[in-house]
Backbone bond lengths (Angstrom), bond angles and torsions (degrees), N, CA, C in turn:
res aa  C-N    CA-C-N  psi(-1)  N-CA   C-N-CA  omega(-1)  CA-C   N-CA-C  phi
1 M - - - 1.452 - - 1.527 109.25 -
2 T 1.307 114.28 148.93 1.461 121.20 179.85 1.529 109.32 -93.43
3 P 1.325 118.01 129.99 1.468 119.30 176.31 1.528 110.48 -57.66
4 Y 1.322 115.84 138.58 1.455 121.41 -179.75 1.515 109.52 -82.91
5 Q 1.321 116.55 130.30 1.465 121.31 177.72 1.520 107.91 -86.50
6 N 1.290 115.51 103.64 1.456 122.72 -175.63 1.524 109.43 -90.17
7 F 1.326 116.27 78.34 1.463 120.95 -175.73 1.525 112.51 -65.46
8 G 1.331 117.07 -33.47 1.462 120.57 -179.40 1.514 113.33 -80.95
9 G 1.339 116.84 -18.40 1.448 121.03 178.18 1.514 115.49 81.10
10 D 1.329 117.65 1.14 1.457 119.06 -175.30 1.534 113.79 -122.34
11 S 1.321 117.70 18.09 1.460 120.82 -178.49 1.522 111.11 -86.82
12 G 1.317 115.81 145.59 1.455 120.96 174.79 1.515 112.31 -90.98
13 V 1.338 116.84 3.88 1.463 122.37 -177.87 1.528 109.65 -90.96
14 S 1.344 116.57 136.73 1.465 120.01 177.79 1.531 112.37 -110.20
15 A 1.353 117.81 -26.41 1.466 120.36 -179.46 1.529 109.09 -159.65
16 H 1.340 114.97 165.32 1.460 119.62 178.84 1.523 109.42 -151.09
17 E 1.322 114.71 161.27 1.464 121.07 177.00 1.529 107.20 -142.72
18 I 1.337 116.80 121.06 1.459 121.82 -178.39 1.517 109.50 -100.97
19 A 1.337 116.69 126.42 1.462 123.43 174.25 1.530 108.03 -115.71
20 S 1.313 117.00 -179.94 1.468 119.36 -175.25 1.525 113.12 -64.64
21 T 1.325 118.90 -35.16 1.467 120.53 -178.85 1.526 113.21 -127.98
22 S 1.333 116.51 19.94 1.463 118.53 -179.42 1.523 111.22 -157.70
23 I 1.315 113.96 166.39 1.467 122.26 172.07 1.521 106.68 -135.07
24 K 1.324 116.14 131.46 1.455 121.92 174.42 1.521 105.99 -104.79
25 V 1.328 116.34 130.44 1.460 121.52 -178.53 1.517 108.84 -121.79
26 K 1.332 115.87 128.90 1.464 121.40 175.28 1.518 107.94 -104.78
27 F 1.310 115.38 126.94 1.455 120.68 -179.38 1.529 110.36 -94.37
28 K 1.319 116.49 161.85 1.464 121.65 -179.39 1.521 112.11 -60.33
29 T 1.313 117.11 -21.78 1.473 121.28 177.90 1.524 111.74 -74.50
30 G 1.348 116.63 -13.35 1.453 121.47 -176.96 1.514 112.75 101.38
31 A 1.325 117.48 -14.55 1.463 121.53 178.55 1.527 110.31 -67.71
32 V 1.328 115.90 141.06 1.464 121.85 177.19 1.517 107.40 -118.41
33 Y 1.324 116.65 131.43 1.456 121.78 -178.64 1.510 109.55 -123.67
34 L 1.321 116.08 135.30 1.456 122.04 178.53 1.519 109.02 -101.97
35 Y 1.318 115.89 118.80 1.458 122.20 173.46 1.523 106.47 -99.76
36 D 1.335 117.14 123.22 1.459 119.80 -179.05 1.532 110.42 -145.01
37 C 1.342 116.31 -165.49 1.462 120.00 -174.43 1.526 112.58 -67.44
38 S 1.326 118.64 -20.08 1.467 119.52 179.00 1.525 112.30 -88.59
39 K 1.320 116.99 -28.42 1.460 121.47 176.59 1.515 109.67 -150.49
40 P 1.228 122.49 117.59 1.450 130.12 6.98 1.528 113.33 -89.94
41 R 1.245 122.23 -8.35 1.469 132.59 175.64 1.520 106.79 139.05
42 L 1.293 114.99 154.46 1.458 120.63 -176.28 1.529 112.11 -60.07
43 S 1.325 118.22 -37.96 1.468 120.00 -179.60 1.530 111.15 -61.59
44 H 1.329 117.55 -38.10 1.468 120.48 177.76 1.523 111.50 -69.44
45 V 1.322 116.25 -39.30 1.463 120.50 178.00 1.524 109.86 -62.18
46 E 1.318 117.46 -43.20 1.468 121.09 178.83 1.527 111.02 -61.86
47 Q 1.328 117.66 -37.83 1.467 120.83 177.10 1.526 110.93 -65.11
48 M 1.328 117.06 -41.76 1.472 120.52 179.13 1.523 110.66 -65.18
49 K 1.335 117.26 -41.04 1.462 120.68 178.96 1.522 110.28 -64.00
50 F 1.318 117.26 -41.98 1.463 121.61 179.45 1.527 110.65 -62.42
51 R 1.316 116.35 -45.66 1.471 120.30 -179.71 1.519 112.03 -62.33
52 K 1.327 116.75 -40.34 1.461 120.27 -179.62 1.521 111.19 -66.32
53 R 1.319 117.05 -41.74 1.469 120.13 -177.55 1.512 113.32 -69.22
54 F 1.325 117.90 -29.46 1.463 120.56 -174.15 1.521 113.00 -115.14
55 K 1.294 117.01 23.52 1.468 121.25 177.72 1.500 110.24 -89.31
C-alpha cells in the first residue's frame, strides 16, 4: 500500500492501493476497507481513483 499524503492534516486515511476496478483504503485505526464495483459502485470507485491521481 502507498502511504496517503495527508496535505490537509485531518484525514483518517493512512494508506491506499489502487487497482483496475477497486481501491483499498487503510485507516489510521488499522481497518482496511475495499471499495469496488459492488460497494459503493464502479462509478464511485472511478471517481475516487481520478481524484487520487490528480490531487
